[in-house]
MIPAGU-233648 format. One record per residue: x, y, z of N, C-alpha, C in turn; residue in three letters. Coordinates in steps of 0.02 Angstrom, whole numbers. Layout:
N
<drenkol <X,Y,Z>,<X,Y,Z>,<X,Y,Z>,ALA>;
...
REM end
This chain:
264
<drenkol <-871,4534,3811>,<-804,4531,3845>,<-814,4570,3913>,MET>;
<drenkol <-803,4538,3967>,<-806,4575,4032>,<-750,4627,4036>,SER>;
<drenkol <-768,4682,4073>,<-717,4728,4100>,<-681,4710,4152>,ASP>;
<drenkol <-611,4702,4149>,<-575,4665,4208>,<-575,4707,4266>,PRO>;
<drenkol <-594,4771,4269>,<-600,4814,4333>,<-650,4792,4371>,ARG>;
<drenkol <-705,4752,4348>,<-773,4746,4378>,<-777,4670,4396>,LEU>;
<drenkol <-822,4671,4450>,<-832,4602,4476>,<-889,4577,4431>,SER>;
<drenkol <-900,4512,4433>,<-948,4472,4389>,<-1013,4505,4390>,GLU>;
<drenkol <-1037,4515,4455>,<-1106,4551,4461>,<-1108,4630,4433>,ARG>;
<drenkol <-1058,4664,4442>,<-1043,4723,4411>,<-1058,4731,4329>,GLN>;
<drenkol <-1016,4682,4306>,<-1013,4678,4235>,<-1092,4657,4213>,ASN>;
<drenkol <-1121,4610,4248>,<-1190,4588,4232>,<-1244,4648,4247>,ASP>;
<drenkol <-1234,4691,4289>,<-1273,4752,4306>,<-1269,4794,4244>,ILE>;
<drenkol <-1206,4799,4210>,<-1197,4843,4156>,<-1227,4811,4098>,LEU>;
<drenkol <-1216,4748,4089>,<-1247,4708,4029>,<-1325,4721,4035>,ALA>;
<drenkol <-1358,4719,4083>,<-1434,4725,4096>,<-1449,4793,4080>,ARG>;
<drenkol <-1416,4847,4102>,<-1429,4913,4084>,<-1422,4918,4007>,ILE>;
<drenkol <-1374,4903,3977>,<-1372,4896,3908>,<-1417,4881,3862>,GLY>;
<drenkol <-1446,4812,3887>,<-1491,4781,3849>,<-1563,4802,3859>,ALA>;
<drenkol <-1571,4822,3932>,<-1654,4839,3950>,<-1665,4896,3975>,ARG>;
<drenkol <-1615,4951,3981>,<-1622,5018,3997>,<-1619,5027,4074>,GLY>;
<drenkol <-1647,5078,4099>,<-1652,5090,4166>,<-1660,5036,4212>,VAL>;
<drenkol <-1624,5019,4268>,<-1634,4970,4317>,<-1651,4998,4377>,GLN>;
<drenkol <-1695,4973,4420>,<-1714,4997,4492>,<-1677,4959,4553>,GLN>;
<drenkol <-1651,5004,4595>,<-1609,4968,4640>,<-1637,4908,4674>,ILE>;
<drenkol <-1699,4925,4698>,<-1739,4875,4738>,<-1750,4808,4700>,ASP>;
<drenkol <-1752,4816,4628>,<-1760,4757,4591>,<-1705,4719,4576>,MET>;
<drenkol <-1651,4752,4566>,<-1574,4727,4560>,<-1563,4685,4627>,LEU>;
<drenkol <-1581,4723,4691>,<-1568,4684,4751>,<-1605,4625,4757>,ALA>;
<drenkol <-1665,4630,4735>,<-1701,4557,4727>,<-1678,4510,4698>,ARG>;
<drenkol <-1661,4521,4632>,<-1643,4480,4585>,<-1570,4445,4601>,ASP>;
<drenkol <-1529,4492,4637>,<-1463,4464,4652>,<-1465,4437,4732>,TYR>;
<drenkol <-1524,4432,4766>,<-1524,4417,4832>,<-1480,4450,4877>,GLY>;
<drenkol <-1472,4520,4870>,<-1432,4563,4906>,<-1468,4624,4933>,LEU>;
<drenkol <-1432,4659,4985>,<-1466,4714,5013>,<-1463,4776,4963>,THR>;
<drenkol <-1505,4821,4968>,<-1502,4883,4931>,<-1431,4913,4932>,THR>;
<drenkol <-1411,4919,5002>,<-1346,4945,5012>,<-1286,4916,4976>,GLN>;
<drenkol <-1290,4846,4964>,<-1235,4818,4931>,<-1246,4840,4851>,SER>;
<drenkol <-1301,4841,4831>,<-1317,4857,4752>,<-1292,4931,4742>,ILE>;
<drenkol <-1314,4972,4792>,<-1290,5049,4792>,<-1209,5057,4781>,ARG>;
<drenkol <-1175,5010,4825>,<-1106,5013,4817>,<-1074,4990,4743>,ARG>;
<drenkol <-1111,4940,4718>,<-1091,4922,4653>,<-1093,4978,4609>,ASP>;
<drenkol <-1163,5017,4615>,<-1182,5067,4563>,<-1136,5123,4577>,ILE>;
<drenkol <-1119,5143,4634>,<-1070,5198,4652>,<-997,5183,4626>,ASN>;
<drenkol <-982,5121,4614>,<-915,5114,4589>,<-918,5110,4513>,PHE>;
<drenkol <-974,5094,4487>,<-987,5099,4407>,<-989,5170,4392>,LEU>;
<drenkol <-1023,5216,4443>,<-1028,5282,4417>,<-953,5314,4420>,CYS>;
<drenkol <-923,5299,4478>,<-850,5325,4489>,<-806,5316,4421>,SER>;
<drenkol <-817,5270,4388>,<-779,5245,4329>,<-809,5279,4262>,LEU>;
<drenkol <-875,5313,4273>,<-895,5343,4212>,<-941,5290,4178>,GLY>;
<drenkol <-954,5241,4198>,<-987,5177,4158>,<-1061,5184,4168>,LEU>;
<drenkol <-1090,5220,4213>,<-1163,5218,4238>,<-1175,5296,4265>,ALA>;
<drenkol <-1238,5301,4275>,<-1264,5365,4300>,<-1314,5350,4350>,ARG>;
<drenkol <-1326,5387,4416>,<-1371,5377,4458>,<-1433,5406,4443>,ARG>;
<drenkol <-1490,5376,4447>,<-1555,5406,4446>,<-1586,5394,4521>,LEU>;
<drenkol <-1639,5436,4527>,<-1684,5425,4586>,<-1714,5348,4596>,HIS>;
<drenkol <-1679,5318,4635>,<-1695,5246,4642>,<-1680,5190,4595>,GLY>;
<drenkol <-1630,5216,4549>,<-1609,5179,4487>,<-1547,5189,4463>,GLY>;
<drenkol <-1528,5162,4404>,<-1467,5167,4370>,<-1475,5168,4294>,VAL>;
<drenkol <-1438,5200,4252>,<-1436,5200,4188>,<-1371,5212,4159>,ASP>;
<drenkol <-1358,5201,4095>,<-1295,5218,4066>,<-1300,5290,4068>,LEU>;
<drenkol <-1224,5311,4054>,<-1208,5385,4057>,<-1246,5423,3995>,PRO>;
<drenkol <-1249,5480,4003>,<-1277,5521,3940>,<-1212,5530,3900>,VAL>;
<drenkol <-1227,5504,3842>,<-1168,5516,3783>,<-1201,5539,3721>,MET>;
<drenkol <-1156,5562,3677>,<-1178,5584,3601>,<-1205,5512,3575>,PRO>;
<drenkol <-1261,5530,3550>,<-1306,5469,3513>,<-1278,5462,3444>,GLN>;
<drenkol <-1282,5397,3417>,<-1265,5383,3350>,<-1328,5406,3306>,ASN>;
<drenkol <-1314,5426,3240>,<-1377,5433,3196>,<-1407,5373,3172>,THR>;
<drenkol <-1462,5381,3157>,<-1505,5309,3125>,<-1458,5277,3073>,PRO>;
<drenkol <-1467,5207,3073>,<-1422,5176,3021>,<-1431,5190,2952>,VAL>;
<drenkol <-1498,5203,2935>,<-1511,5226,2869>,<-1482,5284,2852>,ASN>;
<drenkol <-1479,5343,2891>,<-1444,5407,2880>,<-1371,5387,2872>,ALA>;
<drenkol <-1340,5343,2916>,<-1267,5341,2912>,<-1245,5301,2848>,ARG>;
<drenkol <-1292,5263,2825>,<-1277,5231,2774>,<-1264,5277,2707>,ALA>;
<drenkol <-1293,5335,2708>,<-1296,5385,2649>,<-1230,5432,2663>,ARG>;
<drenkol <-1196,5433,2722>,<-1138,5469,2734>,<-1078,5440,2709>,LEU>;
<drenkol <-1030,5470,2679>,<-972,5444,2651>,<-985,5375,2619>,HIS>;
<drenkol <-1035,5367,2588>,<-1056,5315,2544>,<-995,5278,2504>,GLY>;
<drenkol <-970,5315,2463>,<-919,5298,2416>,<-854,5262,2449>,PRO>;
<drenkol <-828,5308,2512>,<-777,5277,2535>,<-789,5218,2585>,ALA>;
<drenkol <-854,5209,2605>,<-863,5151,2635>,<-868,5088,2591>,LYS>;
<drenkol <-896,5096,2534>,<-895,5038,2488>,<-828,5016,2462>,ARG>;
<drenkol <-789,5065,2455>,<-712,5058,2438>,<-679,5015,2488>,LEU>;
<drenkol <-683,5037,2556>,<-668,4995,2617>,<-692,4930,2617>,ILE>;
<drenkol <-754,4924,2604>,<-787,4853,2611>,<-762,4805,2557>,ALA>;
<drenkol <-755,4831,2495>,<-727,4789,2430>,<-661,4773,2446>,GLU>;
<drenkol <-618,4826,2483>,<-545,4794,2488>,<-544,4740,2547>,ARG>;
<drenkol <-583,4739,2590>,<-591,4692,2641>,<-605,4631,2610>,ILE>;
<drenkol <-669,4623,2575>,<-690,4569,2545>,<-642,4532,2494>,ALA>;
<drenkol <-598,4575,2472>,<-539,4541,2428>,<-490,4499,2465>,GLN>;
<drenkol <-479,4516,2522>,<-449,4474,2564>,<-471,4408,2600>,ASP>;
<drenkol <-536,4409,2596>,<-562,4359,2627>,<-581,4287,2582>,ILE>;
<drenkol <-546,4235,2597>,<-552,4184,2545>,<-616,4153,2556>,PRO>;
<drenkol <-638,4113,2501>,<-689,4068,2507>,<-688,4013,2555>,ASP>;
<drenkol <-735,3992,2593>,<-732,3950,2643>,<-722,3977,2714>,GLY>;
<drenkol <-712,4034,2715>,<-700,4062,2788>,<-757,4071,2831>,SER>;
<drenkol <-739,4074,2895>,<-784,4083,2945>,<-780,4160,2979>,THR>;
<drenkol <-834,4202,2964>,<-829,4268,2966>,<-880,4301,3028>,ILE>;
<drenkol <-858,4342,3080>,<-903,4380,3107>,<-914,4443,3078>,PHE>;
<drenkol <-968,4464,3071>,<-983,4524,3051>,<-1018,4576,3101>,LEU>;
<drenkol <-1002,4630,3125>,<-1026,4668,3174>,<-1082,4720,3158>,GLY>;
<drenkol <-1083,4769,3186>,<-1135,4822,3170>,<-1102,4880,3134>,ILE>;
<drenkol <-1148,4914,3108>,<-1118,4974,3071>,<-1133,4974,2996>,GLY>;
<drenkol <-1130,5027,2961>,<-1146,5024,2885>,<-1088,5010,2849>,THR>;
<drenkol <-1026,5016,2861>,<-969,4990,2827>,<-976,4907,2823>,THR>;
<drenkol <-992,4888,2880>,<-992,4806,2883>,<-1050,4790,2839>,VAL>;
<drenkol <-1102,4818,2839>,<-1157,4807,2793>,<-1136,4816,2728>,GLN>;
<drenkol <-1100,4853,2695>,<-1067,4861,2628>,<-1016,4802,2625>,PHE>;
<drenkol <-988,4777,2675>,<-945,4714,2676>,<-983,4657,2661>,THR>;
<drenkol <-1036,4648,2681>,<-1086,4596,2670>,<-1100,4601,2599>,ALA>;
<drenkol <-1121,4645,2567>,<-1138,4656,2495>,<-1080,4635,2453>,GLU>;
<drenkol <-1015,4660,2470>,<-956,4638,2439>,<-939,4553,2439>,ALA>;
<drenkol <-977,4530,2489>,<-955,4456,2505>,<-1013,4410,2466>,LEU>;
<drenkol <-1060,4436,2431>,<-1110,4404,2407>,<-1086,4346,2349>,ARG>;
<drenkol <-1036,4365,2318>,<-1005,4317,2274>,<-954,4266,2299>,ASN>;
<drenkol <-939,4270,2358>,<-897,4214,2396>,<-943,4149,2398>,HIS>;
<drenkol <-898,4100,2405>,<-937,4039,2421>,<-907,3998,2478>,THR>;
<drenkol <-947,3958,2512>,<-927,3911,2565>,<-917,3953,2632>,GLY>;
<drenkol <-951,4012,2647>,<-936,4051,2696>,<-988,4030,2750>,LEU>;
<drenkol <-958,4042,2810>,<-1002,4040,2873>,<-1008,4112,2904>,THR>;
<drenkol <-1059,4135,2901>,<-1064,4206,2929>,<-1101,4209,2998>,VAL>;
<drenkol <-1085,4247,3062>,<-1103,4250,3115>,<-1118,4325,3124>,VAL>;
<drenkol <-1173,4345,3135>,<-1183,4425,3139>,<-1251,4433,3187>,THR>;
<drenkol <-1235,4502,3226>,<-1297,4533,3261>,<-1331,4582,3218>,ASN>;
<drenkol <-1301,4597,3149>,<-1324,4652,3114>,<-1382,4619,3067>,ASN>;
<drenkol <-1435,4648,3075>,<-1497,4614,3036>,<-1494,4639,2958>,VAL>;
<drenkol <-1469,4693,2941>,<-1458,4720,2872>,<-1416,4662,2845>,ASP>;
<drenkol <-1348,4644,2882>,<-1318,4589,2852>,<-1352,4532,2835>,VAL>;
<drenkol <-1394,4508,2885>,<-1425,4443,2883>,<-1467,4448,2810>,ALA>;
<drenkol <-1511,4505,2804>,<-1552,4516,2750>,<-1505,4512,2687>,LEU>;
<drenkol <-1447,4531,2688>,<-1406,4534,2624>,<-1381,4469,2606>,ILE>;
<drenkol <-1361,4429,2656>,<-1327,4370,2644>,<-1384,4307,2655>,LEU>;
<drenkol <-1431,4322,2675>,<-1480,4273,2696>,<-1500,4224,2635>,GLY>;
<drenkol <-1511,4256,2577>,<-1531,4217,2516>,<-1479,4195,2470>,ASN>;
<drenkol <-1409,4200,2493>,<-1352,4183,2456>,<-1331,4103,2453>,VAL>;
<drenkol <-1349,4064,2389>,<-1326,4001,2401>,<-1265,3979,2422>,PRO>;
<drenkol <-1246,3938,2466>,<-1182,3917,2495>,<-1160,3963,2546>,GLY>;
<drenkol <-1192,4008,2574>,<-1177,4040,2635>,<-1207,4019,2696>,ILE>;
<drenkol <-1180,3999,2743>,<-1215,3977,2799>,<-1225,4032,2854>,GLU>;
<drenkol <-1280,4051,2868>,<-1291,4117,2907>,<-1314,4099,2980>,LEU>;
<drenkol <-1282,4131,3030>,<-1312,4128,3092>,<-1322,4201,3122>,HIS>;
<drenkol <-1376,4215,3143>,<-1406,4274,3171>,<-1403,4261,3245>,LEU>;
<drenkol <-1378,4306,3290>,<-1375,4301,3359>,<-1445,4318,3394>,THR>;
<drenkol <-1454,4303,3447>,<-1513,4317,3485>,<-1493,4382,3512>,GLY>;
<drenkol <-1535,4413,3561>,<-1524,4469,3585>,<-1585,4521,3583>,GLY>;
<drenkol <-1573,4583,3612>,<-1620,4633,3612>,<-1618,4677,3552>,VAL>;
<drenkol <-1684,4695,3509>,<-1681,4717,3454>,<-1683,4799,3464>,TRP>;
<drenkol <-1629,4830,3427>,<-1634,4904,3429>,<-1654,4933,3355>,ARG>;
<drenkol <-1702,4969,3354>,<-1730,4985,3289>,<-1676,5039,3260>,SER>;
<drenkol <-1663,5087,3298>,<-1618,5131,3271>,<-1557,5099,3233>,ASN>;
<drenkol <-1527,5056,3263>,<-1462,5025,3230>,<-1482,4962,3189>,ASP>;
<drenkol <-1538,4933,3194>,<-1554,4880,3155>,<-1516,4820,3177>,ARG>;
<drenkol <-1498,4808,3242>,<-1453,4758,3262>,<-1491,4723,3330>,ASP>;
<drenkol <-1447,4674,3356>,<-1468,4632,3418>,<-1405,4644,3463>,LEU>;
<drenkol <-1426,4664,3524>,<-1373,4675,3569>,<-1389,4642,3635>,VAL>;
<drenkol <-1349,4644,3684>,<-1352,4615,3759>,<-1311,4555,3763>,GLY>;
<drenkol <-1312,4526,3830>,<-1268,4473,3837>,<-1277,4408,3794>,PRO>;
<drenkol <-1339,4397,3770>,<-1356,4333,3735>,<-1317,4345,3659>,GLU>;
<drenkol <-1320,4404,3640>,<-1277,4419,3567>,<-1209,4404,3587>,ALA>;
<drenkol <-1178,4429,3634>,<-1114,4415,3656>,<-1089,4347,3658>,SER>;
<drenkol <-1140,4307,3695>,<-1124,4237,3705>,<-1116,4203,3637>,ARG>;
<drenkol <-1168,4217,3594>,<-1170,4186,3527>,<-1109,4183,3491>,TYR>;
<drenkol <-1075,4242,3490>,<-1005,4249,3464>,<-962,4201,3494>,PHE>;
<drenkol <-962,4201,3558>,<-913,4154,3595>,<-908,4078,3586>,GLU>;
<drenkol <-977,4056,3547>,<-980,3996,3526>,<-930,3973,3477>,LYS>;
<drenkol <-906,4021,3435>,<-869,4012,3381>,<-798,4032,3388>,PHE>;
<drenkol <-755,4009,3337>,<-696,4048,3336>,<-685,4055,3248>,HIS>;
<drenkol <-681,4119,3235>,<-688,4136,3173>,<-622,4149,3135>,ALA>;
<drenkol <-611,4135,3073>,<-552,4153,3029>,<-543,4229,3026>,THR>;
<drenkol <-598,4265,3015>,<-592,4333,3004>,<-651,4375,3034>,HIS>;
<drenkol <-643,4435,3052>,<-697,4468,3086>,<-682,4542,3054>,SER>;
<drenkol <-751,4575,3045>,<-755,4641,3026>,<-792,4681,3069>,VAL>;
<drenkol <-765,4737,3095>,<-815,4781,3143>,<-803,4860,3116>,VAL>;
<drenkol <-848,4893,3138>,<-834,4964,3127>,<-829,4993,3200>,GLY>;
<drenkol <-830,5065,3195>,<-815,5106,3261>,<-858,5169,3252>,ALA>;
<drenkol <-879,5201,3310>,<-910,5258,3316>,<-867,5314,3309>,GLY>;
<drenkol <-800,5305,3341>,<-757,5358,3325>,<-680,5320,3344>,GLY>;
<drenkol <-632,5363,3317>,<-564,5337,3321>,<-522,5389,3361>,LEU>;
<drenkol <-473,5368,3402>,<-439,5413,3439>,<-362,5384,3435>,HIS>;
<drenkol <-316,5421,3437>,<-241,5401,3422>,<-217,5365,3490>,PRO>;
<drenkol <-245,5375,3540>,<-220,5348,3602>,<-280,5289,3621>,VAL>;
<drenkol <-334,5301,3632>,<-385,5250,3653>,<-413,5206,3597>,SER>;
<drenkol <-395,5214,3532>,<-407,5169,3478>,<-476,5180,3459>,GLY>;
<drenkol <-518,5118,3448>,<-587,5119,3429>,<-624,5128,3485>,ALA>;
<drenkol <-674,5180,3470>,<-726,5193,3515>,<-792,5194,3495>,LEU>;
<drenkol <-846,5189,3537>,<-917,5175,3516>,<-954,5226,3562>,ASP>;
<drenkol <-1023,5213,3547>,<-1075,5260,3576>,<-1103,5229,3634>,PHE>;
<drenkol <-1104,5163,3653>,<-1126,5129,3712>,<-1076,5072,3732>,SER>;
<drenkol <-1094,5057,3796>,<-1050,5007,3827>,<-1074,4939,3798>,TYR>;
<drenkol <-1142,4933,3786>,<-1166,4862,3754>,<-1129,4854,3691>,GLY>;
<drenkol <-1119,4906,3652>,<-1081,4899,3570>,<-1021,4875,3586>,ASP>;
<drenkol <-982,4908,3631>,<-917,4892,3651>,<-906,4818,3669>,ALA>;
<drenkol <-953,4791,3713>,<-946,4720,3732>,<-959,4672,3681>,GLN>;
<drenkol <-1000,4687,3631>,<-1013,4641,3580>,<-947,4645,3535>,ILE>;
<drenkol <-915,4706,3513>,<-860,4716,3472>,<-803,4670,3505>,THR>;
<drenkol <-796,4672,3573>,<-749,4643,3601>,<-759,4558,3595>,ASN>;
<drenkol <-813,4545,3603>,<-830,4467,3603>,<-809,4446,3526>,ALA>;
<drenkol <-815,4492,3478>,<-809,4465,3406>,<-728,4471,3409>,ILE>;
<drenkol <-683,4523,3425>,<-622,4520,3410>,<-594,4471,3448>,ILE>;
<drenkol <-607,4454,3520>,<-582,4400,3557>,<-581,4335,3529>,GLN>;
<drenkol <-622,4325,3490>,<-642,4253,3458>,<-644,4255,3388>,ASN>;
<drenkol <-591,4288,3357>,<-577,4281,3294>,<-497,4288,3282>,SER>;
<drenkol <-473,4267,3227>,<-402,4268,3211>,<-378,4329,3179>,ARG>;
<drenkol <-407,4343,3108>,<-392,4397,3080>,<-443,4455,3088>,THR>;
<drenkol <-425,4510,3118>,<-481,4558,3139>,<-460,4622,3093>,ARG>;
<drenkol <-527,4645,3062>,<-528,4700,3025>,<-560,4751,3056>,TYR>;
<drenkol <-533,4814,3070>,<-571,4877,3095>,<-582,4914,3023>,LEU>;
<drenkol <-643,4929,3008>,<-671,4956,2947>,<-693,5029,2974>,ALA>;
<drenkol <-652,5088,2945>,<-669,5149,2974>,<-649,5201,2917>,ALA>;
<drenkol <-690,5243,2892>,<-663,5301,2856>,<-643,5353,2895>,ASP>;
<drenkol <-616,5404,2862>,<-569,5454,2889>,<-605,5500,2934>,VAL>;
<drenkol <-674,5510,2932>,<-724,5550,2962>,<-715,5534,3033>,SER>;
<drenkol <-709,5462,3043>,<-712,5439,3122>,<-668,5465,3163>,LYS>;
<drenkol <-611,5499,3147>,<-563,5524,3185>,<-590,5591,3220>,TRP>;
<drenkol <-574,5588,3280>,<-607,5651,3320>,<-682,5655,3346>,GLY>;
<drenkol <-725,5602,3315>,<-784,5597,3339>,<-792,5569,3404>,ARG>;
<drenkol <-853,5606,3440>,<-848,5607,3517>,<-887,5555,3547>,SER>;
<drenkol <-879,5489,3519>,<-905,5433,3553>,<-860,5424,3613>,ALA>;
<drenkol <-895,5406,3667>,<-861,5412,3729>,<-840,5340,3770>,ALA>;
<drenkol <-858,5287,3725>,<-845,5219,3763>,<-781,5188,3733>,VAL>;
<drenkol <-730,5163,3765>,<-664,5140,3731>,<-690,5067,3715>,ARG>;
<drenkol <-668,5041,3659>,<-695,4977,3629>,<-623,4931,3642>,VAL>;
<drenkol <-571,4956,3605>,<-512,4917,3602>,<-460,4959,3572>,ALA>;
<drenkol <-394,4943,3596>,<-339,4982,3571>,<-327,4957,3506>,ALA>;
<drenkol <-299,4999,3452>,<-276,4975,3382>,<-237,4910,3387>,PHE>;
<drenkol <-195,4903,3435>,<-148,4842,3439>,<-201,4778,3439>,SER>;
<drenkol <-261,4779,3455>,<-301,4717,3460>,<-334,4699,3391>,GLN>;
<drenkol <-315,4745,3335>,<-338,4727,3274>,<-281,4708,3225>,PHE>;
<drenkol <-287,4670,3180>,<-249,4650,3128>,<-236,4700,3077>,SER>;
<drenkol <-293,4730,3058>,<-287,4782,2996>,<-334,4847,3022>,TYR>;
<drenkol <-323,4895,3006>,<-360,4964,3001>,<-364,4979,2930>,LEU>;
<drenkol <-426,4966,2903>,<-441,4981,2825>,<-477,5039,2834>,VAL>;
<drenkol <-451,5088,2788>,<-477,5163,2779>,<-469,5186,2716>,THR>;
<drenkol <-511,5244,2704>,<-491,5275,2638>,<-440,5324,2634>,ASP>;
<drenkol <-425,5354,2704>,<-373,5407,2695>,<-346,5408,2773>,SER>;
<drenkol <-291,5438,2784>,<-265,5443,2857>,<-261,5521,2869>,LEU>;
<drenkol <-274,5534,2930>,<-268,5615,2958>,<-202,5631,2941>,PRO>;
<drenkol <-193,5707,2937>,<-124,5727,2923>,<-80,5733,2981>,GLU>;
<drenkol <-114,5731,3035>,<-79,5748,3105>,<-24,5691,3108>,GLN>;
<drenkol <30,5717,3130>,<81,5659,3132>,<80,5622,3195>,ALA>;
<drenkol <48,5652,3250>,<46,5614,3313>,<-4,5555,3299>,ASP>;
<drenkol <-58,5566,3260>,<-97,5504,3247>,<-64,5450,3200>,THR>;
<drenkol <-24,5465,3148>,<7,5422,3112>,<57,5388,3163>,ARG>;
<drenkol <95,5417,3194>,<149,5388,3246>,<119,5337,3289>,HIS>;
<drenkol <54,5357,3317>,<11,5311,3362>,<-6,5254,3334>,ALA>;
<drenkol <-26,5250,3271>,<-49,5197,3230>,<17,5154,3214>,LEU>;
<drenkol <79,5181,3194>,<134,5141,3182>,<166,5106,3243>,ARG>;
<drenkol <159,5143,3306>,<178,5109,3361>,<131,5060,3387>,ASP>;
<drenkol <68,5053,3365>,<17,5007,3397>,<23,4943,3357>,SER>;
<drenkol <62,4942,3308>,<78,4874,3270>,<21,4860,3218>,GLY>;
<drenkol <-31,4893,3226>,<-86,4878,3172>,<-67,4888,3105>,VAL>;
<drenkol <-78,4848,3060>,<-64,4848,2987>,<-126,4899,2961>,ALA>;
<drenkol <-103,4954,2925>,<-149,4999,2901>,<-148,4994,2831>,VAL>;
<drenkol <-210,4992,2802>,<-226,4981,2728>,<-263,5039,2704>,ILE>;
<drenkol <-237,5089,2677>,<-270,5147,2636>,<-296,5112,2573>,VAL>;
<drenkol <-356,5101,2566>,<-384,5047,2515>,<-378,5073,2444>,CYS>;
<drenkol <-367,5141,2436>,<-359,5154,2364>,<-285,5162,2342>,ASP>;
<drenkol <-238,5149,2398>,<-166,5147,2375>,<-131,5087,2398>,GLU>;
<drenkol <-169,5040,2418>,<-129,4984,2451>,<-111,4989,2524>,GLY>;
<drenkol <-68,4940,2548>,<-49,4947,2616>,<-4,5012,2617>,ALA>;
<drenkol <-10,5051,2678>,<34,5106,2691>,<65,5094,2747>,GLN>;
<drenkol <121,5131,2762>,<155,5141,2820>,<125,5195,2860>,ASP>;
<drenkol <100,5187,2923>,<64,5235,2954>,<111,5289,2974>,ALA>;
<drenkol <173,5280,2978>,<210,5339,2995>,<227,5384,2943>,GLY>;
REM end
């Protein structure tokens, strides 16, 4: 999903950085058939929004807190994540078309879906593909893209475009962090782009996040809570302003061990 504040070229530059790492100004100028001065103006604008950082002769994504490796994350808050995943799987009927994004709670959701039949699953999460790839009656689509060993997923413009080929009945995504005003957050612009492609091309959208995600310092905005159909969690923070923000957003909150709850 493109950032509406940016031109098509600026969005493309960010996507290239997210997928390939540091980009050199002279190479960008050559690829786009522009002067280096024009590319520098694009880069300066991206930096002014906090979406990129200048290097000597090049540009990269801003320095942000990094997510821990996926295998380590799977061991953190495991019981809560499984509870969330099982609750989401209960709501998804056989025969659905499902987008499954990155993250360990989404991986647990894939495990909870193994007994479903007639599913079409589209994912960029390689662990999800391994979990569901040998299940009879599930049609599995794995996106293309750039492999990230830390997260065991595929990212970049090719992955986003693959999701845009479908319109799913359901989608399940995670988040690096949650904020009462900003909504779902993540650690990289590339992750945010893919999550937006998923939620913009699906009908019933689940945000799966345990209570530990509140206040985490993931720096990239993904989507407001109003963009999701459901927030499925194990518990809500005690802060009244957080509960009020969720209520005002219109997202339906499911505290999975108690059923649907009023966020207020």
